[in-house]
N, C-alpha and C positions, 0 to 999 in steps of 0.2 A: 397305545402308550402302553409300555410292558411295565409291570411293578420293579420297585428297586429291589436288587437281589440281597438286601439287608445290609446291615453297616460295617463294612468293611474297613478295618485298619490302615491296609496297604494303600487304599484310595486317599485318605486322610494324609498320611505320609506323603504322598507322591503329590498332592496337591500342595502341602506345604512347602515341599521342594521346589516345586514349579512356581511358586508364589516368590519365593528367594531369589530365585536365579533369574525370573524376567524382571525383578526390580534391579539386580546387579546389571543384568544385560542393559537397561536404560541408562546406564552411567558408561558413557563410552571411554574405552582406552584403560589403561591400566588405573588401579587403584589400591588405596590401602584401608582395610577394615578395621575399625575399633569397636569392638564388641565389649557388650556388659559381660563380666565374667560370670554369672549365674546362667547365662544364655548358650553359653561355648557349649557344655554339655547337650541339654536340649536338642540343639540345631545340629550336634554331631551325630546325632541318631537317624539324621534322615538326610543329610549331605557331607560328602567327606570334603577334605580340605584340597585334595587333589581336583575335584568337581570345581571347587570355587576360583581356584587358579586357572581353570579352563576359561572362567567367565571373568577373568581380568585382575583378580586380587593377587596382589604383590605380596604384603605384609600383614600379619594381623597383630593386634595390640589389644591389651585389656583396658577397658576404660578407666577403671579403677588406678590402674598405673600412671596415668598422667604421663605417659612417654611417646605418644604419636610425634612420628618424626616428617620432614619434609620431603622424602624421597619421590613423592609422586603428587602432582596436580590434584588428583582426584582422591577426596578422603569420603570415605562413607561411615557415619555412626550407626550402630544397631545397639538397641537398647529397650527397656518396657515405657511405655508411654506413661503409666501409672505413678511411675516413682518420680516424685519432684525431685530427689537428691540426684537420679540421673541426668536429668534434665539440666540440670545447674551444673554439673561435671562437664556435660557435652558444650553448654554455652561458655563455660571458661576456658576449655581447651580449644576451642574456635578462637576465641579471643586472643591466646596466647599465640597460636599460630598466625593470626593475622599481623600481630604485633612484631614477632621477631623473624618472621619468615620472608624471604625475598621471592619466594614462589607465589602466584596470584592462585590460589586455592578455588577451588569449588567443592563445597560441601554440600552432603547429603546425608539425612537423618531418615532412617527407617525406624519406626516407633510400633512395637510390640504390644497387643494387639491392635492398638487405637491411638489415633492420637488424642491429646486431651487440651483442655482449656487451662489448665496447671500449666503445662508442658508450653501452649503457646505464650502465656502470659510471662512465664521466666526468659524466654528466649526473647521476646520482645522488652523485657526489662532489661536485660544485659546487651541489648542492641545488635543482636544479630539475627534477628527473626528475617529480617528482608536479604540476608546473604546466602541460607541456607534453603534447599529444595527437602521439604518434607513428605514422606510417604509413610502410608499406613501397610503393616504386612499383619492379616487377621490371623496370626497364629494362637490357637487356643488350645487345644486337647494336642498331645505330644503321644504317638503311640509309643509305649515300652515295649509292648510286646502284643501278638494278635489279638489278645484279652484283656487287655490293659490300657486304658487312655489317661494320662495325668496333665493336668495344666503347669505342673512344674513349678509352682511358687511355693519357694523355701519358706517363705517366712507365715504361710496362710495359717498355720496353727496359733502362732503368735499374734497374729493381726485379728484372727478372729475373736479370740478368748482373753487378751491381755491388753491390746489396744482397741478392741471392739471395732474394728475397721472391716466394714463389709464388701471391702473391693474383690476379694475371692469369690464371694458369693454371687456379686454381679456377673463377674467375669465366667462362671459356671453358667448362669443364666443364658449368659449371649451364645456360650459354646454349644448348650442344648437346644436352642432356638435354631442354631446352623442345622444341627442334625434334624430337627422337625422341619425346617424349610426343605431339607432334602428327602428324609424318609417318610414324612407324615406325623401328626399329632401322637405324643405317647396317649394310647388310649386309657391309661390309669396311671396316676401318679400318685404314690403312697410314701409314707416318711414318717420319721419319728424324730422329735427337737425342735426346737424354737429357730435355730438357722434354718434347719432344714423346709420348715414351715414358709419361711421368708423367702427363701429360693422357688419354692412352689408358686408363693404367690407373684413373684416376679416374672418366673415362665408365663402364667397367666395374662398378666399385665404386658407383657412384648408381644404374647400372641393378639392381645384386641389392638394394639398399635400397629402391628403388620397388617391386620386386618383393615383398620382405618386408613392406612398410607396406600393399601393395594387392592381396591376393591373390584378388580377384575375377575372373570369367573375362572381365569386360570389360575391365578394365586388362590383363591378360594378351593380350588380343587388339590391343588399342592398342601393345603392344611387341614386336611381331611383327616382323622383316624388313621394310624399306620397300618399297612399291611404286613409288616414284617418284624413290627415292635410290639411284644405283650404288654410290658408295662416299665415304668421308672420310680425303682424303688431308693429313697435319699435317706441316708442316715445320717445324722447330726454327730460328728465325734464326739461331744460331749455327754452323751446318753451313756457312753460306755468309756470311761477314760481308763479303767482297771485293766483293761486287756492291753492298752500300749504299756502300761506300766510293768507288765510281767516281762521276765525275759522271755523272748523267742525261742523256740526249741526245733525249729525247722532246719534245715542246712542252711537255705539262703537266708532267713532270719538270724541263725547266728553269725555268719558272714558280716552281716550288717552290723549286728551288736559288735563285733570286736573289730572291724577291719572300715564298716560304711561301704554303702553302695549309693555310688549317684549316678544317673543317667546311665544304668546299665554297666557301669564299670566301677572295680573295687581297686585301689591304691594299696598293693600289698609289698612287704621288703622283698627284695631279690634274694634274701638270705633265708627265705622261706619259700618261696616259688623257684628260684634260679632267673638267670638272666633271660631277656626277650630272645626269642630263637637268632634273631640277626647279630647278636653279640655273644654267642654261646663261645666262638673262636678267641674271644678277646682273653688276653690275659690279664684279670682283675688284680688291682691292689688291695690286699688285706684290708686296712683301715678303710678305705673309699667304700669297700662293698658293704659296710655294715649300714650307711645310711641312704645306701640306692634303694629306689623302690620302680616297679612296673605296674603299669594299668592293666589288670585283667580283664576281657569282655565277659561278661555274665548276662548270656539270654540265650534264648534257644537256637541260636545260629549253633551252640557248643550242645551237640547232642547228648553228649553224657551229663552236662550240668542240667540240661532238661528234664533227664531221668531224676538227678537227686534232689533239685532244688526244692521241692514241696514234700520231701520225705522227712519225718521226723530223725534227727541226727544219731539218734540211737541205734539206728540200722544202716546207716551210711557206709561203715567199715564193711559189713557183710557184701553190701551192695557194690562195692569197689573191689572187693577180692574177687567176686564172681564176674566182673569185667576184666578185672587183670586176667583170671586164668582163661576166660572165651579169647581175649585177645592173643595169648600165649598159643592157644591153639589152631587160631586163625592164621598166625604167623608160620606155625610148624605145618599147615597143611601144604605149603609150597614143596615140601620135601616127598609128599606123595602125588605129585602132578606127573602124570605120564605122557601128557601129549603136549605139543606146542600149545593149542587151543586153550589149555588149563592153566599153561603159564602165562599166557597172555591174560588170562581173566586174573591171575593174582595180581599180575603188575598192573594192570587197570585199576585194580581194589587198593594197592599198596599207599595211593596218598591218602585215601581215608583211614587206613590202619594207624599210618603214621600220624594224622592230625589226632586220631581219638587216643594214640598213645601217649602225645604231647600232653593233650587234655588230662589224661588219667594221672599224668604225674603230678600237674598243677594239683588237682583235684585232692590226689592223695596226701600232698604237701600240705595243703590247707586243713585236711581234715586232721591230719596229726597235730597240726598248731593248735586248732579248735579244743582236740580232746586234752592237750597240756592245759587249756584253759578249763574245761568243764570237770577235770578231775583234780583241781585247786581246793584246797579247805575253803579260799574265801567263797568261789563260786557256788560251792556246796550250801554254806551258810547262808546266802543271799536267798538262794533257790529255795532251802528248807521254810524261812521266813515268808516268802512269797505263796509257797502252796498251803503252809498253816492257814494264813490270811485268807485266802480263796478258798479256803473248804471250811471257813466257819469257826475256825478256834478264837478262843478269848484274846484279842489284840493285846492285852496287857502283858500274856506271857511271852510276847515277841520282844518286848521292851529290852531286855537285858541283851539279847543279840545285837539288836541295833544300837543301842550304847557301846558296845564292844567295837562294833564296827568303826565306829565313830572315833573311838581310843585307839586304834590301830591306824587311823590316817587314811579311811577307805576313801576313794574320791567320791567328794560332795556330791555329785549327781547320782551316783549309786544308792546313797543314803536317803536322799529327798525322793527318790523313787518309792522305797519302801514305805516311807512317812507318807506320801501321798496315795501310795496304793492302800495303806491302812484307811485313810481318811475317805477315800472313794467308796472302799467295801463296807466300812463299819458306819457310814453316814455322818464321820467327823471323827476327831481324837479328843478324849477328853483334855478341858483346859488344864488343868494341873500339868496333863504329862506333856501336851504340847509345849507350855511355857518352859517347861525343862530342858525338851529337846532344842527348841529355839536357843536357849542358853548355850548348851553344849555344843551346838553348830557355829554360833558366833565366836566363840572362846576359842574352838578347834580350828575354823576354815577362816575366821577374819570377820571385822564388823561391817563391811561392805555388803556384807549377804543380808542385813537388815533389807535391803533392797530386793536381795532374792526370795527371801521369806513373803515379803509384801507383794511380790508379782505372782507368786504360786497361791495367795490368798484371793487377788485380783480375778485370778482364772479358775477359782473354786475349787483348785486343786487340794490346797490345804486349810481344812477349816476344824474349830471347834466344834462338839457334839452340842453345844449351846446355841451356838449362830446357826444351824440349822433348824428351820421352823421346825416342821414335823414331817416325818416319811410317809411318803403315800402308803397307805394300807389298803389291804384287798376290800374293794367294794367303796374305795375312800373318792376323793376328787378326782375329775377326769383328766386332770393334768399334774404328773407327779412332780414335786419339788426335787425332791433327789431321787437317784435310782437305787431302789430297795434290794440288794444283791441277796441279801438273808431270805427274803421271800421268791425272789427269782430262782435261786440257787435250786429249790426243789420244784415251782411250777414249769420251769424251761430246763429241767434238766443239765444244769451247767457243768455238775460234776458227776464224770461217768467213771466210774473206778475200775471197773476191767476193761481196757485199752490194747488192742492188739496192733502194735505198730508197723508190724510186718505187712499185715490185711486189713487195715482198718475199716471199720462200720459205721463210722460216726465222725464228726469234724473233731470231736475232743482230741484226737491221736495229736492234733498240731502242738498242745500242749501237756501233752503225757496225762491227760485226765481232765483237763479245763476246757469247755466249749465256749469260744469266746460269744459273749453276749451280743455285740453287734451281728454276729454271722447267725446266730439263733433266730434274730428277729429278720433275717432275710427268708430263714426256713420257715418263720412263721407264715411267709406269703406263698413261696414257691415249692416249699417241702411238707405241705401241709398236714396230709396223710401221714407221714412218717413223724413228724414230730407229734401230733397227736397220739399215734400209736405209743411212743415211749415216754409220754407226759401223761396221758389219761388213759392207756389202755388201750385195745385194739376195738374196741368197740366205738370208742370215740370217733376213730378214724375212718368208720364204716356210715357216719351219720350222713353222707352226701356233701360235706364240708371239703370242698379240694380246689387245689390250682388258685393261679392269682387272681381269677374271676371274681372271688370271694373276698379277697383283701385281706383284714386282718382278724376276719370271722373266727371265731374260737380262741382268742387270747386275748380278750378285751380287759380280763382283770388283771394279765401280765402287763399289758402297755399302761395301766394306771400306776403302775408301781415302777415307770422309768421315766427318767428326767423328760420335760419336754412336751410339745404338740404332738398330737397323734392326728395324722388326716389321710385320707382316700379320696382322691378326686378323679371322676370319671370326666373326660374331654369327648365332648361330642362335635362332629361338624353338621352344615347345614344338610338337612334330608335330601334335598336334590342332589346336591354336590357328593354326597354319601352313594345315591344310587346309581350315578354316573361312575364313581370309583368302582364300584362292584362290576358295572357292565363292562369297564375298559380293560380291568385289572383281575378280575373272576375275584372268588370268594377269598383269595390269599390265604388257603389252607398252609399245611406243612410247618415245619419247626420255625417258631419265632423267636425274638431274642429279647431276654428281661436284660435292661440297663441298672445296674446298681451303683449308686452316687456315694461315696464316702466325702462328707463334706468336713474338712479341718484336717484330713489326712487318713492313711490306711497303712497298715503294716504289713511287711511280705508274709507273716503267718497269717493273718486275715486273708489275703490273697490266695495261700494255699488251701485254707479250708474252702474257698468260695469256687476253687477250680475242684475239690473234692465233690463239692454239690453239682458242679456242671458236669463232672464225669455221671455221676448217679443219675442226671437229668437226660442226658445224651439221648436224641432221638425226640424228646417232646420240646425241649427248649435249649437255647444258646445262653449263656451268663457273659455280658459284656461288664468289666468292671472299670469303673470313673473315678477319678479321685482330684483332688486338689494338689495332692503330692504324696509321696512316701514318708512315712512317719514311723518313729521309735520312740521308745522311753528317754534314750538319749537326748534325742532332738527335741523332744517336749522339753527336759530338763532345761537344754540349751537355750530355750526362749526364753525362760525366766533367771538362770544363773547371770548374777552381774560379774562381768568379765573385768572391770576395774579394780583398783585397790585403794584402800585408806590408809595403808600403813601395817607394817608387820605386827604381828601379835606374840606377846611373849617370848 
């Protein structure tokens, strides 16, 4: 029995594709597919529409539009099984088709990732359970990149911190159990935060349930500590809200801030990036052109984007200039071709040059648009407030600027991000100041935002200093009540004054001088010698404390000043089975994988910082980034902002 080669995201993608196509093949003949809107993007990552057509799909409808027609006898619904609202919508549409259509439809429901009792009850109560075939599609992690797996749960942040719904924690545990059953147990599970601790406990409970259900020696052998995984590090989003609230400064992060990236695509106006290649020959009408947009693919399949995505935006212009000069030189090299073989070689390379030229045109246009934004007075004022707060300036000195932004009718999410950032970094806002800001917000943006402010308070993003009990002090209680950034700024060196963005030597380059606390925590485990050397001096790094094998050792005081539970759990298998594994698969030496899970969401800038660590650790270990979904400060505010209105003000 050979050991598994490691966690390969391509295998996960291929399995998801096969599972879906097998289900479609099981429904004979042509069929209409009704899909939940939020699933269209994730499914598009691993299967194309043309492939669905090969498997009999005629038309695709969005579940939310309630417009499926009777053009095909077979109708398939594809939705998340955890969502009661979606189950209700499916049941109602089946009822409508049965009532209004002359066709004797056959209905199938594919539930992602599992069938639930709530879904069964809804289908039964509406009277359609006996008329449908219900199947499960066990889609958990969706590979966004070779090193990024996401559950793609859009509402995971609001579910966890506003509605206190632990569903995403449970789904993460199920996803990790599938990885453990294939690759072996995580030898060590470390983490920080209360929700992270619950995820760890769920994993341990699920492991014991599997052991009880499958007592055979073969299953016990499969649930031994992995030979290819070093550890699982779980970071609860609430231990570091501040990083998400800051404006992202990497190229990919700024595209997400300005345009939004969803399922590796961004929708950009054609006035910025031009029409799609197939439409370039058409003569557009000028008025219509303003409102048109096209989807741009943003992933590693675009080699140019792969070079730019994780860099600080300050150097993107220079990089684009270098690439443009290289392409020009490559094109002109055809004039120097003296033989037919040299010409043939150039012709073979031509499609690659043309694709790169098209990509260069898109990214130059995007960079120009982002530059317009970053050079605006509004952007500079907001960034100045953020940087002053993160560096520990007196928060009250920033209040005049925030009040001016409200008076200038700055979008509400921008204002709320600044207030929540102050609250997160400073341990709350003085009650008098907070009441003043609440009054200004209600008068400027509408009284419906009483609900918005209430939601932010429930998520503990916006608090008064009086309502925060006591910040965990050095040497204080084992569990921090609030993350104490004032203390951590020094002991974890969150502020790095001299940053070389061209050739960075620290993760702080991603925020032009601020190292994300969440990623510093990962460094506490897997880059211990480096972090000890920059925080405590070279002598501390040479005291024999190194590698993930020592867990959090060396950073105990820092962890006491961060909100939530700290844990470091070692998973062991049965002694006899462990010996059998060693005999069958060898010692399991070589490069192992560290799985890093961000529960509640991760930003593109944090992904860039983790990739920087991965490059430094190349040869020793691989980093696989997992998350419930991609998040940004804007999406964080969207979870709280009230969309309805109570009437116009003034």
